C-alpha positions as CSV (number, residue, x, y, z in Angstrom):
1,M,38.6,153.7,75.1
2,K,37.5,154.9,71.6
3,M,37.7,151.4,70.2
4,I,35.5,150.1,73.1
5,M,32.9,152.9,72.4
6,R,32.7,152.0,68.7
7,K,31.9,148.5,69.6
8,C,29.4,149.6,72.3
9,F,27.6,151.7,69.7
10,K,27.3,148.9,67.3
11,V,25.9,146.5,70.0
12,S,23.6,149.2,71.2
13,L,22.0,149.1,67.7
14,M,21.5,145.4,68.1
15,A,19.9,146.0,71.5
16,A,17.6,148.5,70.0
17,S,16.6,146.0,67.3
18,L,16.2,143.4,70.0
19,V,13.5,145.5,71.8
20,F,11.8,146.2,68.5
21,M,11.8,142.6,67.3
22,A,10.6,141.3,70.7
23,S,7.7,143.6,70.5
24,G,6.5,141.8,67.4
25,A,6.0,138.5,69.1
26,Q,2.6,138.5,70.6
27,A,0.4,135.6,69.4
28,G,-2.9,136.8,68.1
29,G,-1.8,140.5,67.8
30,I,1.2,142.7,68.4
31,A,1.2,145.0,71.4
32,S,2.1,148.6,70.4
33,H,3.8,150.3,73.3
34,K,6.4,152.8,74.5
35,A,9.0,151.5,77.0
36,F,11.5,153.4,79.1
37,Y,14.8,151.7,80.3
38,E,17.5,152.7,82.8
39,M,21.0,151.5,81.8
40,S,23.9,150.8,84.2
41,L,27.1,148.8,84.5
42,D,26.2,145.2,85.1
43,D,29.6,143.5,85.6
44,R,33.3,144.1,84.6
45,E,36.5,142.2,84.5
46,Q,39.6,143.6,86.2
47,K,41.2,144.3,82.8
48,S,38.4,146.6,81.7
49,N,39.0,150.3,82.0
50,I,35.2,151.0,82.1
51,V,34.2,151.7,85.8
52,N,30.7,153.0,85.4
53,I,27.9,153.4,82.9
54,L,24.9,155.6,83.0
55,G,22.2,155.7,80.4
56,R,18.5,155.9,79.5
57,S,16.5,154.8,76.5
58,A,12.9,155.3,75.2
59,V,11.6,152.7,72.8
60,T,8.3,153.1,70.8
61,V,6.8,150.3,68.8
62,E,3.8,151.3,66.8
63,R,1.6,149.6,64.2
64,D,0.8,151.2,60.9
65,C,-1.5,149.6,58.3
66,E,1.3,148.0,56.4
67,G,3.8,147.0,59.1
68,W,5.6,148.3,62.2
69,I,7.4,151.5,63.0
70,S,10.0,151.3,65.7
71,V,11.9,154.2,67.3
72,E,14.5,154.3,70.0
73,D,16.3,157.3,71.5
74,Y,19.0,156.7,73.9
75,V,22.0,158.3,75.7
76,I,24.8,156.4,77.3
77,E,27.8,157.7,79.2
78,F,30.9,155.5,79.9
79,V,33.2,156.5,82.7
80,S,36.8,155.2,82.6
81,E,39.2,154.4,85.5
82,N,41.2,157.6,84.8
83,G,38.1,159.7,85.4
84,G,37.4,160.5,81.7
85,S,34.1,159.9,80.1
86,E,32.6,159.4,76.6
87,R,28.9,159.8,75.6
88,I,26.8,158.5,72.8
89,L,23.4,159.9,71.8
90,S,21.5,157.9,69.2
91,H,18.2,157.9,67.3
92,F,17.3,154.6,65.7
93,E,14.1,154.3,63.5
94,S,13.0,151.3,61.5
95,W,10.0,150.0,59.6
96,E,9.3,146.3,58.8
97,A,6.5,145.0,56.6
98,K,3.9,142.7,58.2
99,S,4.8,140.2,55.5
100,G,8.4,140.2,56.8
101,D,9.9,140.8,53.3
102,K,10.8,144.5,53.5
103,F,12.8,146.5,56.0
104,S,14.1,150.0,56.2
105,F,16.2,151.9,58.8
106,D,17.6,155.3,59.7
107,V,20.2,155.9,62.4
108,N,21.5,159.3,63.6
109,E,24.4,159.1,66.1
110,E,26.4,161.7,67.9
111,S,29.3,160.9,70.1
112,T,32.1,162.7,71.9
113,F,34.7,160.6,70.2
114,E,33.5,160.4,66.5
115,G,31.1,163.4,66.1
116,R,28.0,162.8,64.1
117,K,27.3,159.7,61.9
118,D,24.2,158.9,59.9
119,Y,23.2,155.4,58.5
120,G,20.2,154.5,56.4
121,G,19.0,152.0,54.0
122,F,16.4,149.6,52.6
123,A,16.3,145.8,52.3
124,S,13.9,143.5,50.4
125,L,13.7,139.8,49.8
126,E,12.0,140.2,46.4
127,P,12.8,139.9,43.6
128,D,16.4,139.4,44.8
129,A,17.4,139.5,48.5
130,Q,19.4,142.6,48.7
131,A,20.0,145.6,51.0
132,V,21.0,149.0,49.8
133,F,22.7,151.6,52.1
134,S,21.9,155.3,51.4
135,N,24.8,156.8,53.2
136,G,28.1,157.7,51.6
137,A,29.1,155.4,48.8
138,G,25.6,153.9,48.5
139,Q,26.8,150.3,49.0
140,S,24.7,147.2,48.4
141,L,24.7,143.9,50.1
142,D,23.4,140.6,48.8
143,L,21.4,138.8,51.4
144,P,20.9,135.0,51.9
145,K,17.5,133.8,50.9
146,D,16.8,132.5,54.4
147,V,17.7,135.9,56.1
148,Y,15.4,137.2,58.8
149,F,14.5,140.8,59.6
150,P,14.3,141.6,63.3
151,M,10.6,141.2,64.1
152,R,10.2,138.1,62.0
153,H,13.3,136.6,63.8
154,M,11.7,137.1,67.2
155,E,8.5,135.5,66.0
156,A,10.6,132.5,65.0
157,V,12.3,132.5,68.4
158,L,9.1,132.5,70.5
159,S,7.4,130.0,68.1
160,A,10.4,127.7,68.8
161,A,9.8,128.2,72.5
162,D,6.1,127.4,72.2
163,Q,7.0,124.2,70.4
164,G,9.7,123.1,72.9
165,K,12.6,123.8,70.5
166,P,15.0,125.9,72.7
167,I,17.7,126.4,70.0
168,L,17.5,128.5,66.8
169,A,20.3,129.4,64.4
170,A,19.5,132.3,62.0
171,T,21.1,135.0,59.9
172,V,19.5,138.4,60.7
173,F,19.7,141.8,58.9
174,F,19.6,144.6,61.5
175,G,20.6,147.6,59.5
176,G,23.0,150.2,60.8
177,D,26.7,150.2,59.8
178,Y,27.4,148.2,56.6
179,D,30.1,146.1,58.2
180,D,27.8,144.9,61.0
181,A,24.3,145.0,59.4
182,L,24.2,141.2,58.8
183,M,25.0,138.9,61.6
184,K,24.8,135.2,62.3
185,T,22.9,134.4,65.5
186,N,22.5,131.4,67.9
187,T,19.6,131.7,70.2
188,V,18.9,129.6,73.4
189,V,15.4,129.9,75.0
190,G,15.1,128.9,78.6
191,N,12.1,127.4,80.4
192,W,9.0,129.5,81.2
193,Q,9.4,131.5,84.4
194,E,6.2,132.3,86.2
195,Q,6.9,135.6,87.9
196,S,5.0,138.9,88.0
197,S,6.8,142.1,87.2
198,D,8.0,144.5,90.0
199,I,6.2,147.4,88.2
200,D,2.7,147.8,87.0
201,F,2.4,147.1,83.2
202,G,-1.4,147.7,83.2
203,D,-3.0,146.0,80.2
204,L,0.5,144.8,79.1
205,S,1.1,142.7,82.2
206,A,1.8,139.0,82.1
207,N,2.4,136.4,84.8
208,G,5.8,135.4,83.5
209,Y,8.5,135.5,80.8
210,W,11.0,133.4,78.8
211,P,14.7,133.9,79.4
212,V,16.4,134.2,76.1
213,Q,20.1,134.5,75.2
214,I,21.3,135.5,71.7
215,A,25.0,135.2,70.6
216,Y,26.0,137.4,67.6
217,F,28.7,136.4,65.1
218,K,30.2,138.2,62.1
219,Q,29.5,136.5,58.8
220,S,33.2,135.7,58.4
221,A,33.6,134.2,61.9
222,T,35.5,130.9,62.0
223,N,35.7,130.3,65.8
224,G,33.1,129.7,68.5
225,E,33.5,133.1,70.2
226,P,30.7,135.5,69.6
227,E,31.2,139.2,69.0
228,Y,28.8,139.8,71.9
229,E,25.8,138.3,73.6
230,I,22.4,139.8,74.7
231,S,20.3,138.1,77.3
232,F,16.7,139.3,78.0
233,R,13.4,138.4,79.7
234,V,10.5,138.6,77.3
235,Q,6.8,138.2,78.0
236,P,4.4,136.4,75.5
237,N,3.1,139.8,74.4
238,G,6.6,140.9,73.4
239,V,7.4,143.2,76.3
240,V,11.1,143.0,77.3
241,R,11.4,143.4,81.1
242,Q,15.1,143.7,81.1
243,Y,18.2,142.9,79.0
244,V,22.0,142.6,79.5
245,I,24.6,143.2,76.8
246,D,27.8,141.3,77.4
247,Y,30.9,142.6,75.7
248,G,33.3,140.1,77.3
249,D,35.2,142.4,79.6
250,F,32.2,144.3,80.8
251,S,28.4,144.2,80.4
252,I,25.5,146.7,80.5
253,A,22.1,146.0,82.2
254,A,18.9,147.7,81.1
255,E,15.8,147.7,83.4
256,L,12.3,148.5,82.3
257,T,11.1,151.4,84.5
258,R,7.8,152.4,82.8
259,I,5.6,151.3,79.9
260,D,2.7,153.0,78.2
261,G,0.2,151.5,75.7
262,V,0.0,153.0,72.2
263,D,-3.2,153.1,70.2
264,D,-3.3,151.2,66.9
265,P,-4.5,152.9,63.7
266,V,-7.8,152.1,62.1
267,C,-7.0,150.4,58.9
268,K,-9.3,149.6,55.9
């Protein structure tokens, strides 16, 4: 159970980054907003000992004059077949420069199985592509020159969709735990789906979405099996209507239940 929970926490950070990066995708201007999601068990294989999942998250994406501030707070409870449960509470905050060459992150996590853990760091592409982690040993990580940070990656994904290029391979730096901060990704973008949302998005409404699936691989991966996959429905203005995190033997679904606009600052 604890091993599964560790993996879930790492993927939850990817999901947080997913919502942040998708919010940077609107052509002609990024839509600042705060979105609320309800999380539940989507599917499970017979071998999984997870029988139920309950969770909520609140995600805020807000422009500042130099880039974007993204914050997610979530709580997830996992119920096992023997009646036991484990809980994760997390606060994930990141900043990414408008130029896409700088990224910082801070993560505070509290769980019933590992107690409190904190992660933080800063990454820059100039003069040398490198990330420095502020927790514990102060480790550093050399980054490939073609690395993406989350929001710039989603811009590339939706740009490829607009151009009729449905497949994108990229290395993305997400932050978080040192061992999983840098991942290889394969993205498949489906055809445009014209469908209104079931809830009122107000000024953030759109008449459809792109279905997107991203597979995540460790840098050292040698086979074709991803560590996990995230599928989501994203509007052209970057609003993620729903997403599913697939761990292999079970998956978590997150549904958007409410969304509020956030005012942009007045910049000189």
